[in-house]
C-alpha positions in Angstrom: -17.2 13.5 29.9 -14.6 14.6 32.4 -11.5 13.5 34.2 -13.7 11.9 36.9 -14.9 9.3 34.4 -11.5 8.2 33.4 -10.9 5.9 36.4 -14.0 4.0 35.4 -12.7 3.6 31.9 -9.3 2.5 33.2 -11.0 0.0 35.5 -12.9 -1.5 32.6 -9.8 -1.6 30.4 -7.9 -3.2 33.3 -10.5 -5.9 33.4 -10.1 -6.5 29.7 -6.3 -6.5 29.9 -6.3 -8.8 33.0 -8.2 -11.3 30.8 -5.6 -11.2 28.1 -3.7 -14.4 29.1 -7.0 -16.3 29.4 -8.2 -15.1 26.1 -4.9 -15.7 24.5 -4.8 -19.3 25.8 -8.2 -20.0 24.3 -8.1 -17.7 21.3 -7.4 -20.4 18.7 -9.6 -23.6 18.9 -10.5 -26.6 16.8 -8.1 -27.8 14.2 -5.9 -24.7 14.2 -2.8 -25.2 16.3 -2.6 -22.8 19.2 0.0 -20.2 19.0 2.6 -19.7 21.8 1.8 -16.8 24.0 4.7 -14.5 24.9 3.9 -13.5 28.5 6.8 -11.0 28.4 5.1 -9.2 25.6 1.8 -9.2 27.4 3.4 -7.9 30.6 5.2 -5.1 28.8 2.0 -4.3 26.9 0.1 -4.0 30.2 2.8 -1.7 31.6 2.6 0.6 28.5 -1.2 0.7 28.8 -1.0 1.5 32.5 1.5 4.3 32.0 -0.4 5.9 29.1 -3.8 5.7 30.9 -2.0 7.5 33.8 -0.8 10.2 31.4 -4.4 10.5 30.1 -5.7 11.0 33.6 -3.1 13.7 34.2 -3.8 15.3 30.8 -7.6 15.3 31.4 -7.2 17.4 34.6 -5.3 20.0 32.5 -7.6 20.1 29.5 -9.9 23.0 30.3 -10.5 24.7 27.0 -10.8 24.0 23.3 -7.2 25.2 22.8 -6.0 22.7 25.3 -8.0 19.9 23.7 -7.0 20.7 20.1 -3.5 22.0 20.5 -2.3 21.2 24.0 -2.6 24.9 24.8 0.3 25.7 22.3 2.8 24.8 25.0 4.7 22.0 23.4 8.3 22.8 22.6 9.9 22.3 19.2 11.9 19.3 20.4 8.9 17.6 22.0 6.7 18.3 19.0 9.4 16.9 16.7 9.4 13.7 18.7 5.6 13.6 18.7 5.5 14.1 14.9 8.0 11.3 14.4 5.9 9.1 16.7 2.7 10.1 14.7 4.3 9.4 11.3 6.2 6.2 12.0 3.5 3.6 12.2 3.9 -0.2 12.7 4.3 -0.4 9.0 7.5 1.5 9.3 9.0 -1.1 11.7 7.4 -4.3 10.3 6.6 -3.5 6.7 9.6 -1.6 5.6 12.1 -3.9 7.4 10.3 -6.8 5.7 10.6 -5.1 2.4 14.3 -4.6 2.7 14.6 -8.2 3.9 12.8 -9.4 0.7 14.0 -7.0 -2.0 17.1 -5.3 -0.6 17.9 -2.0 -2.4 14.3 -1.6 -3.7 12.9 -1.8 -0.2 15.4 0.7 1.2 14.6 3.2 -1.6 10.9 2.7 -0.9 11.4 3.5 2.8 13.4 6.7 2.0 10.5 7.8 -0.2 8.5 8.5 3.0 11.1 11.1 4.0 11.1 13.2 0.8 8.0 15.2 1.7 9.5 16.7 4.8 11.7 19.3 3.1 8.5 20.7 1.5 7.0 21.1 4.9 10.2 22.6 6.3 10.9 25.2 3.7 7.5 26.1 2.3 4.9 25.4 5.0 6.0 25.0 8.6 6.1 28.7 9.6 3.1 29.7 7.5 1.0 26.9 9.0 1.7 28.1 12.6 1.3 31.8 11.8 -2.0 31.4 9.9 -3.7 28.4 11.6 -5.4 27.9 15.0 -6.7 24.4 15.4 -6.9 22.6 12.0 -5.3 23.2 8.5 -8.8 24.3 7.3 -8.2 27.5 9.3 -5.5 28.4 6.7 -7.4 27.4 3.6 -10.4 29.4 4.8 -8.4 32.4 5.9 -9.3 34.6 2.8 -11.6 32.1 1.0 -15.2 31.2 1.6 -15.5 29.7 5.0 -18.4 27.3 4.5 -17.3 25.9 1.1 -13.6 25.5 1.9 -14.1 24.1 5.4 -16.6 21.6 4.0 -14.0 20.6 1.3 -11.2 20.4 3.9 -13.4 18.3 6.3 -14.2 15.9 3.4 -10.6 15.5 2.5 -9.5 15.1 6.2 -12.2 12.5 7.0 -11.4 10.5 3.9 -7.8 10.3 4.8 -8.4 9.6 8.4 -11.0 6.8 7.6 -8.7 5.0 5.2 -5.7 5.3 7.5 -7.7 4.2 10.5 -9.0 1.1 8.8 -5.4 0.1 7.8 -4.1 0.7 11.3 -7.0 -1.2 12.9 -6.6 -4.2 10.6 -2.8 -4.1 11.2 -3.3 -3.9 14.9 -5.7 -6.9 14.9 -3.4 -9.1 12.8 -0.3 -8.1 14.8 -1.8 -8.8 18.2 -3.5 -12.0 16.9 -0.1 -13.3 15.7 2.0 -12.1 18.6 -0.3 -12.6 21.6 -2.6 -15.3 20.3 -5.6 -13.0 20.9 -8.8 -13.2 19.0 -8.8 -10.7 16.1 -12.1 -9.0 17.0 -11.1 -8.6 20.6 -7.7 -7.2 19.6 -9.4 -4.6 17.4 -11.9 -3.7 20.1 -9.1 -3.1 22.6 -7.4 -0.7 20.3 -10.6 1.1 19.8 -11.3 1.4 23.5 -7.8 2.8 24.2 -8.0 5.3 21.3 -11.3 6.6 22.5 -9.9 7.0 26.1 -6.8 8.8 25.0 -8.5 11.4 22.8 -11.8 11.9 24.6 -10.3 12.5 28.0 -6.8 13.7 27.4 -7.1 15.5 24.0 -3.9 16.7 22.3 -2.0 16.7 25.6 -2.4 13.0 26.2 -2.0 12.2 22.5 1.2 14.2 22.3 2.8 12.4 25.2 1.7 8.9 24.0 3.3 9.8 20.7 6.5 11.0 22.4 6.8 7.8 24.5 6.2 5.7 21.4 8.8 7.5 19.4 11.4 7.1 22.2 10.6 3.4 22.5 10.7 2.8 18.8 14.0 4.7 18.3 15.7 3.0 21.3 14.5 -0.4 20.4 15.5 0.0 16.7 18.9 1.3 17.6 19.6 -1.5 20.2 18.5 -4.2 17.7 20.7 -2.7 15.0 23.7 -2.6 17.3 23.1 -6.2 18.5 22.8 -7.4 14.9 25.9 -5.5 13.7 27.9 -6.9 16.6 27.6 -10.3 14.9 29.5 -8.8 11.9 32.1 -6.9 13.8 30.1 -3.7 13.1 31.1 -3.8 9.5 28.4 -3.1 7.0 30.5 -4.4 4.1 30.5 -7.8 5.8 26.7 -7.7 6.3 26.3 -6.8 2.6 28.6 -9.5 1.4 27.0 -12.3 3.4 23.5 -11.1 2.5 24.4 -11.3 -1.2 25.8 -14.8 -0.7 22.6 -16.0 1.1 19.7 -14.2 -0.6 17.9 -15.9 -3.4 18.3 -12.8 -5.6 22.0 -12.8 -5.1 23.8 -9.5 -5.9 20.5 -8.1 -7.4 19.5 -7.0 -3.9 22.2 -4.4 -4.1 20.7 -2.6 -7.1 17.3 -1.7 -8.6 15.1 -4.7 -9.2 11.6 -5.5 -10.4 9.8 -3.6 -7.6 8.1 -0.5 -9.2 10.1 -1.1 -12.4 7.5 0.7 -14.3 8.6 4.4 -14.3 5.0 5.7 -14.2 4.2 3.7 -11.1 7.5 4.7 -9.5 7.1 8.4 -10.1 3.4 8.2 -9.1 4.2 6.6 -5.8 6.9 9.1 -5.1 4.6 12.0 -5.8 1.9 10.5 -3.5 4.4 10.0 -0.6 6.0 13.4 -1.1 2.9 15.6 -1.5 0.6 13.4 0.5 2.8 13.8 3.6 2.3 17.6 3.3 -1.5 17.0 3.3 -2.0 14.6 6.1 -4.4 16.2 8.6 -3.0 14.5 11.7 0.5 15.7 10.8 -0.5 19.3 9.9 -2.4 19.6 13.1 0.7 19.2 15.2 2.1 22.5 14.0 -0.5 24.3 16.1 0.7 22.8 19.3 3.8 24.9 19.5 4.1 28.5 20.7 5.4 30.2 17.5 6.7 29.8 14.0 10.3 29.3 15.1 9.3 26.3 17.2 7.3 25.0 14.3 10.4 25.1 12.1 12.4 23.4 14.9 9.7 20.7 15.0 10.2 19.8 11.4 14.0 19.8 11.7 13.8 17.4 14.7 11.1 15.2 13.1 13.0 14.9 9.9 16.2 13.9 11.8 14.4 11.3 13.9 12.5 9.9 10.9 15.5 9.9 8.6 17.7 8.2 11.2 15.1 5.5 11.8 14.8 4.7 8.1 18.6 4.2 8.0 18.2 1.8 11.0 15.4 0.0 9.1 17.9 -0.6 6.2 20.4 -2.1 8.6 17.8 -4.3 10.3 16.5 -5.6 7.0 19.9 -6.4 5.6 21.1 -8.0 8.8 17.9 -10.1 9.0 18.7 -11.7 5.7 21.8 -13.3 7.2 20.9 -13.8 10.9 17.4 -15.3 10.3 18.8 -17.8 7.8 20.8 -19.3 10.7 17.6 -20.1 12.6 15.5 -22.8 10.8 12.9 -22.6 13.5 11.8 -19.3 12.0 10.7 -21.1 8.8 7.7 -23.3 8.1 7.7 -26.7 6.4 7.3 -25.0 3.0 10.5 -23.0 3.6 8.7 -19.7 3.9 9.3 -17.3 6.8 6.7 -17.8 9.6 4.2 -14.9 9.5 5.5 -13.6 6.2 8.2 -11.0 5.5 6.5 -8.5 7.8 7.5 -10.6 10.8 11.2 -10.5 9.8 12.0 -7.9 12.4 10.2 -9.9 15.1 12.3 -13.0 14.3 15.4 -10.8 14.3 14.5 -9.5 17.7 14.3 -13.0 19.1 17.5 -14.1 17.4 19.5 -11.2 18.9 17.7 -10.7 22.2 15.7 -13.8 23.0 12.1 -13.9 24.3 12.6 -10.8 26.5 13.6 -8.5 23.7 10.9 -10.1 21.4 8.4 -9.2 24.1 9.7 -5.6 24.2 9.5 -5.2 20.4 6.0 -6.7 20.4 4.9 -4.1 23.0 6.6 -1.3 21.0 4.9 -2.4 17.8 1.6 -2.2 19.6 2.5 1.2 21.0 3.1 2.5 17.5 -0.4 1.6 16.5 -2.0 3.2 19.5 -0.1 6.5 19.0 -1.0 6.7 15.3 -4.7 5.9 15.8 -4.9 8.5 18.6 -3.5 11.2 16.3 -5.9 10.1 13.5 -8.9 10.1 15.8 -8.1 13.6 17.1 -7.7 14.9 13.6 -11.0 13.4 12.5 -12.9 14.7 15.5 -11.4 18.1 15.0 -12.6 18.2 11.4 -16.2 17.4 12.6 -16.3 19.7 15.6 -14.2 22.7 14.6 -14.6 22.7 10.8 -18.1 21.4 10.2 -20.0 22.1 13.5 -18.5 25.3 14.8 -17.5 27.0 11.5 -20.1 25.7 9.0 -23.2 24.8 10.9 -22.9 27.4 13.7 -21.1 30.0 11.5 -18.4 30.5 14.0 -20.7 31.2 16.9 -20.5 27.9 18.8 -19.3 28.1 22.4 -16.2 26.2 23.5 -18.0 23.8 25.8 -20.4 22.6 23.1 -17.7 22.4 20.5 -15.6 20.1 22.8 -18.7 18.0 23.5 -19.2 17.5 19.8 -15.6 16.6 19.4 -15.8 13.9 22.1 -19.0 12.5 20.6 -17.3 12.4 17.2 -14.3 10.6 18.8 -16.6 8.0 20.3 -18.4 7.6 17.0 -15.1 7.3 15.0 -13.8 4.7 17.5 -16.9 2.5 17.1 -16.8 2.9 13.4 -13.1 2.1 13.3 -13.6 -1.1 15.2 -16.6 -2.1 13.0 -14.7 -1.4 9.8 -11.5 -3.0 11.1 -13.4 -6.2 11.7 -15.2 -6.0 8.4 -12.0 -5.6 6.4 -10.1 -8.4 8.3 -9.7 -10.6 5.2 -9.4 -7.8 2.6 -6.3 -6.5 1.0 -5.9 -3.2 2.9 -2.5 -2.3 1.4 -4.1 0.0 -1.1 -5.7 2.0 1.7 -2.5 3.6 2.9 -1.5 4.5 -0.7 -5.0 5.9 -1.3 -4.8 7.9 1.9 -1.6 9.5 0.7 -3.0 10.0 -2.8 -6.1 11.8 -1.5 -4.0 13.9 0.9 -1.8 14.9 -2.0 -4.6 15.4 -4.5 -7.3 17.1 -2.4 -5.6 18.7 0.7 -2.2 19.7 -0.4 -3.0 21.6 -3.7 -5.7 23.7 -1.9 -3.5 24.3 1.1 -0.3 25.3 -0.7 -2.1 27.5 -3.4 -4.2 29.3 -0.8 -1.0 30.3 1.0 1.3 30.9 -2.0 -0.8 32.1 -5.0 -2.7 35.3 -4.9 -5.0 34.2 -7.7 -6.6 31.3 -5.8 -10.4 31.8 -5.4 -13.1 29.9 -3.5 -14.6 28.6 -6.8 -11.2 27.4 -8.0 -10.2 25.8 -4.7 -13.6 24.1 -4.2 -13.9 22.6 -7.7 -10.2 21.8 -8.0 -10.1 20.2 -4.6 -13.1 18.0 -5.2 -11.8 17.1 -8.7 -8.5 15.9 -7.1 -10.4 13.9 -4.4 -12.8 12.2 -6.9 -10.0 11.6 -9.5 -7.7 9.9 -6.9 -10.6 7.8 -5.6 -11.9 6.8 -9.0 -8.5 5.8 -10.4 -7.7 3.6 -7.5 -11.1 1.9 -7.8 -10.5 1.4 -11.6 -6.9 0.2 -11.0 -5.5 -3.3 -10.7 -5.8 -3.4 -6.8 -9.5 -3.0 -6.5 -10.9 -3.6 -10.0 -9.0 -6.9 -10.5 -7.9 -8.3 -7.2 -11.0 -7.3 -5.1 -13.8 -6.9 -7.5 -12.7 -9.8 -9.7 -12.7 -8.2 -13.2 -10.2 -9.6 -15.6 -8.5 -6.4 -16.8 -8.1 -3.1 -15.0 -9.6 0.0 -16.7 -6.8 2.1 -15.2 -3.5 0.2 -15.6 -1.5 1.7 -12.7 -1.9 1.0 -8.9 -0.9 4.6 -7.9 -2.9 7.5 -9.3 -1.0 10.5 -7.9 0.9 11.3 -11.1 -2.5 12.0 -12.7 -4.7 13.2 -9.8 -2.3 15.7 -8.3 -1.6 17.7 -11.5 -5.3 17.4 -12.3 -6.1 19.1 -9.0 -3.6 21.9 -9.5 -4.7 22.6 -13.1 -8.4 22.6 -12.1 -7.7 25.0 -9.2 -5.7 27.3 -11.6 -8.3 27.2 -14.4 -11.4 27.7 -12.3 -9.7 30.5 -10.4 -8.5 32.5 -13.4 -11.9 32.2 -15.1 -13.6 33.5 -12.0 -14.5 37.1 -12.7 -16.9 37.6 -9.8 -16.7 40.5 -7.3 -16.1 38.0 -4.6 -13.1 36.6 -6.4 -11.6 40.1 -6.6 -12.1 40.6 -2.9 -10.4 37.3 -2.1 -7.4 38.3 -4.2 -7.3 41.7 -2.5 -7.0 40.0 0.9 -3.9 38.1 -0.1 -1.3 40.8 0.9 -2.7 40.8 4.4 -2.6 37.1 4.5 1.0 37.0 3.2 2.2 39.5 5.9 0.5 37.4 8.6 2.0 34.2 7.3 5.5 35.7 7.6 5.0 37.6 10.9 2.3 35.7 12.8 0.7 39.0 13.8 -2.9 38.3 14.9 -2.6 34.6 14.2 -5.2 33.8 16.9 -7.9 35.5 14.7 -7.0 33.4 11.7 -10.1 31.2 11.9 -12.6 34.0 12.7 -12.9 35.1 9.1 
């Protein structure tokens, strides 16, 4: 596939998008009342798609090598990468879900949103520079630097693909439901559109296109959130105390929204969720991959500083939006159904707030931004998954590091196509399932399988291939098994009366289990190979601090 094929994809996509109003008009038939179609949202959505397809065409003409495809040639600045990381990390759930949670629970929702930020100091102080100095294309380059290439890359690929698959399903289902609600479009068609665009961005434009789509999305999200917060605060004289006082007076929970409530009241669940979000962030493959797009370790550290600032700022904005929505939305009875419940549920609180403060025009803009957030996240996920298949499994495991770049890139594009089709199929299959647990499980797997192996391989001399392999798989299996045996799947989905594992979040058990297993199976490894791996640690440490010879990191 080359840049010459992109116009054909764009033409096909344009045909699909041109049919949006017609599809939207006929999306809901029979006894179901047709939803109103926001033509402003559709127009802005089409503009965003046109711009990003243009960027993809531009990027495709500049993607000549594997380095260009995987890491944008290492030419992204720290500021640009920080924006891209923020765009990759802040999904539609950030705007819709977290704002809705603050709207429903107040303080608890705000604390939950801040939990997504706590993993970034770990990345900043412990990992950022080491990642850039040791890695090349994927984080498996680092874990396999002095350990067994075949075993560790296989483990890393399994962990990466598990996280990517779960995250992709959640994003695809979210995209389908969001577009179905906002545009009146059929769910299956909505999911298919997301899949087509994801495949186009990654297959033709690689990391260059993905990066700029994420940057545009981050700018749109930050700008829209800031504008909405200012418009909302203007109704209270820009006084947060006034917002809080009126919210307490109106909300059904009263002054309880200003303090800890029943959400995650169980301390085990609270700590477990916090651990999953903290350590899982440092193990997400699509986030770790972004550190290889900058020129050196200094730019990598700058990336984290900027990303942390942008993400932290937006979570503060989310708190303001959720609190303001409690007061402003209550003044608009048209946002509530006959049963007194918010139309679309609490996740639509930010959309109703957008219409209240900016009318249909701003609602259309926010709708397009929400869709842009999904496209940016799924593009990053698809690229991370394709990289795990082509670079870690095909080039390093199957071909033993002897694959040529052209063939490796072809495998990556085939993997992207396969993942896109699979994501669409699974997105449609999981339409009516509770997919909330998938995001939590993705973080738990990232924190239990990826993070322990990654951090110990960089920081602890005693880590061996046997320890990393057994411990990593134990962490992966433990996280997966405990979620299946927990209340979400065992009771709510499978229909059993009582859960075998009583907690929804397994990280407090699976993460320590992984660390202990890696430690135990490493210290009990008395083989000659283990001694050789330990002897290579000083050289790895020097390279992690200086970056000397970082380009050869994946050749071991």
